[in-house]
Backbone as JSON, one array per atom type, in Angstrom:
{
  "sequence": "XXXXXXXXXXXXXXXXXXXXXXXXXXXXXXXXXXXXXXXXXXXXXXXXXXXXXXXXXXXXXXXXXXXXXXXXXX",
  "N": [[-8.03, -14.17, -16.85], [-7.64, -17.58, -17.03], [-6.52, -20.52, -15.19], [-5.91, -22.38, -17.08], [-5.1, -20.88, -19.22], [-2.66, -19.96, -18.47], [0.73, -19.77, -19.08], [3.13, -21.57, -17.9], [5.86, -21.47, -18.35], [6.42, -18.82, -18.71], [6.28, -17.48, -16.32], [7.45, -15.57, -13.71], [9.08, -16.3, -10.79], [9.85, -15.21, -7.66], [12.22, -16.24, -5.47], [13.38, -15.19, -3.3], [13.08, -12.16, -1.59], [14.52, -9.03, -1.59], [14.31, -6.87, 0.79], [15.67, -4.57, 1.34], [15.86, -3.16, -0.96], [13.39, -2.17, -1.4], [12.08, 0.7, -0.75], [10.21, 2.66, 1.41], [9.33, 5.52, 0.55], [8.14, 8.77, 0.51], [6.98, 11.94, -0.46], [6.02, 14.66, 1.56], [2.69, 15.83, 1.31], [1.48, 18.13, 2.09], [-1.06, 18.12, 2.9], [-2.58, 17.44, 5.81], [-4.21, 15.23, 6.53], [-3.82, 13.35, 4.47], [-1.04, 13.02, 4.6], [-0.82, 11.93, 7.19], [-2.13, 9.48, 6.82], [-0.47, 8.24, 4.89], [1.82, 8.1, 6.39], [1.27, 6.04, 8.12], [1.98, 3.81, 6.69], [4.62, 3.38, 7.21], [4.72, 1.73, 9.36], [4.53, -0.85, 8.47], [6.86, -2.38, 8.03], [7.62, -3.38, 10.52], [5.66, -5.15, 11.18], [4.16, -8.42, 11.28], [3.49, -10.32, 8.31], [0.79, -11.14, 8.12], [-0.61, -9.21, 9.54], [-0.52, -6.92, 8.12], [-2.49, -6.33, 6.26], [-4.57, -5.07, 7.61], [-3.47, -2.56, 8.08], [-3.13, -1.58, 5.46], [-5.84, -1.49, 4.73], [-6.78, 0.42, 6.54], [-5.34, 2.71, 5.76], [-6.29, 2.96, 3.14], [-9.01, 3.48, 3.68], [-8.78, 5.94, 5.04], [-7.66, 7.59, 3.03], [-9.64, 7.41, 1.09], [-11.76, 8.62, 2.46], [-10.72, 11.19, 2.72], [-10.65, 12.0, 0.04], [-13.38, 12.0, -0.46], [-14.14, 14.05, 1.28], [-12.88, 16.21, 0.02], [-14.26, 16.3, -2.37], [-16.75, 17.18, -1.65], [-16.38, 19.73, -0.94], [-15.39, 22.74, 0.95]],
  "CA": [[-7.18, -15.23, -17.31], [-7.85, -18.8, -16.26], [-5.32, -21.33, -14.98], [-5.63, -23.09, -18.33], [-4.44, -19.94, -20.12], [-1.36, -19.6, -17.9], [1.9, -20.45, -19.63], [4.03, -21.68, -16.75], [7.23, -21.14, -18.75], [6.57, -17.38, -18.74], [5.98, -16.96, -15.0], [8.63, -15.26, -12.9], [8.87, -16.59, -9.37], [10.94, -14.73, -6.83], [12.41, -17.13, -4.33], [13.82, -14.37, -2.18], [12.84, -10.75, -1.81], [15.46, -8.18, -0.9], [13.53, -5.73, 1.27], [16.51, -3.37, 1.38], [15.65, -2.44, -2.21], [12.03, -1.61, -1.39], [12.08, 1.82, 0.17], [8.94, 3.37, 1.57], [9.69, 6.94, 0.52], [7.12, 9.63, -0.06], [7.13, 13.37, -0.18], [4.84, 15.23, 2.21], [1.78, 16.46, 0.35], [0.98, 19.38, 2.62], [-2.4, 17.86, 3.42], [-2.32, 16.71, 7.05], [-4.92, 13.95, 6.52], [-3.13, 12.45, 3.54], [0.28, 12.73, 5.16], [-0.99, 11.02, 8.33], [-2.46, 8.17, 6.28], [0.74, 7.68, 4.28], [2.78, 7.84, 7.47], [0.95, 4.73, 8.69], [2.65, 2.77, 5.92], [5.95, 3.13, 7.78], [4.57, 0.67, 10.37], [4.47, -2.15, 7.82], [8.12, -3.12, 8.15], [7.72, -4.02, 11.82], [4.51, -6.03, 11.4], [4.12, -9.7, 10.55], [2.77, -10.18, 7.05], [-0.63, -11.32, 8.32], [-1.2, -8.02, 10.15], [-0.34, -5.78, 7.23], [-3.73, -6.04, 5.55], [-5.33, -4.09, 8.4], [-2.86, -1.24, 7.87], [-3.52, -1.17, 4.11], [-7.26, -1.14, 4.75], [-6.91, 1.67, 7.27], [-4.83, 3.78, 4.9], [-7.25, 3.1, 2.05], [-10.2, 4.12, 4.24], [-8.47, 7.35, 5.31], [-7.49, 8.31, 1.76], [-10.96, 7.47, 0.47], [-12.52, 9.64, 3.18], [-10.17, 12.5, 2.38], [-11.14, 12.33, -1.3], [-14.81, 12.34, -0.32], [-14.19, 15.39, 1.89], [-12.48, 17.2, -0.99], [-15.28, 16.4, -3.42], [-17.93, 17.89, -1.14], [-15.99, 21.13, -0.73], [-15.08, 23.19, 2.33]],
  "C": [[-7.42, -16.44, -16.42], [-6.53, -19.54, -16.09], [-4.92, -22.06, -16.25], [-4.89, -22.2, -19.31], [-3.02, -19.6, -19.68], [-0.25, -20.43, -18.51], [2.97, -20.45, -18.56], [5.48, -21.33, -17.09], [7.49, -19.64, -18.74], [6.23, -16.72, -17.41], [7.27, -16.76, -14.24], [8.3, -15.48, -11.44], [10.09, -16.11, -8.62], [11.07, -15.63, -5.62], [12.79, -16.34, -3.09], [13.6, -12.91, -2.53], [13.83, -9.95, -0.97], [14.72, -6.92, -0.47], [14.36, -4.46, 1.38], [16.31, -2.53, 0.13], [14.29, -1.78, -2.27], [11.96, -0.53, -0.33], [10.7, 2.47, 0.22], [9.24, 4.86, 1.68], [8.55, 7.71, -0.12], [7.39, 11.06, 0.37], [5.88, 13.85, 0.55], [3.99, 15.99, 1.19], [1.33, 17.85, 0.79], [-0.44, 19.27, 3.14], [-2.23, 16.95, 4.63], [-2.99, 15.34, 7.06], [-4.25, 12.92, 5.63], [-1.78, 12.06, 4.09], [0.19, 11.76, 6.34], [-1.29, 9.6, 7.85], [-1.22, 7.5, 5.69], [1.78, 7.33, 5.33], [2.52, 6.48, 8.13], [1.67, 3.6, 7.96], [4.04, 2.46, 6.47], [5.9, 2.04, 8.84], [4.69, -0.72, 9.77], [5.71, -3.0, 8.06], [8.2, -3.91, 9.45], [6.6, -5.02, 12.09], [4.68, -7.36, 10.68], [3.22, -9.54, 9.32], [1.25, -10.28, 7.24], [-1.34, -10.12, 8.91], [-1.14, -6.8, 9.25], [-1.62, -5.38, 6.51], [-4.54, -4.98, 6.29], [-4.77, -2.68, 8.21], [-3.23, -0.72, 6.48], [-4.97, -0.73, 4.07], [-7.5, 0.19, 5.45], [-6.47, 2.86, 6.42], [-5.8, 4.02, 3.74], [-8.5, 3.85, 2.51], [-9.95, 5.62, 4.47], [-8.33, 8.16, 4.03], [-8.84, 8.45, 1.05], [-11.81, 8.56, 1.14], [-12.03, 11.03, 2.83], [-10.63, 12.94, 0.99], [-12.61, 12.71, -1.25], [-14.96, 13.73, 0.28], [-13.86, 16.47, 0.86], [-13.56, 17.37, -2.06], [-16.54, 17.14, -2.96], [-17.63, 19.37, -0.87], [-15.79, 21.49, 0.72], [-16.3, 23.3, 3.21]]
}
């Protein structure tokens, strides 16, 4: 979609985000590698927004590696 296709009257803009409504809740999976990666997401709340990308990238890398490990077998 290009900027020309954007109908500005149909865009929702949040002026304020209530972080109390956004809960980082997950159930343990039983896989230590996955659980450790997901546990890193709990650090996000205490980090400035500019430092959060590194955490997301780290979690993505760990989960991707775990999937690769599972696809190659034991």
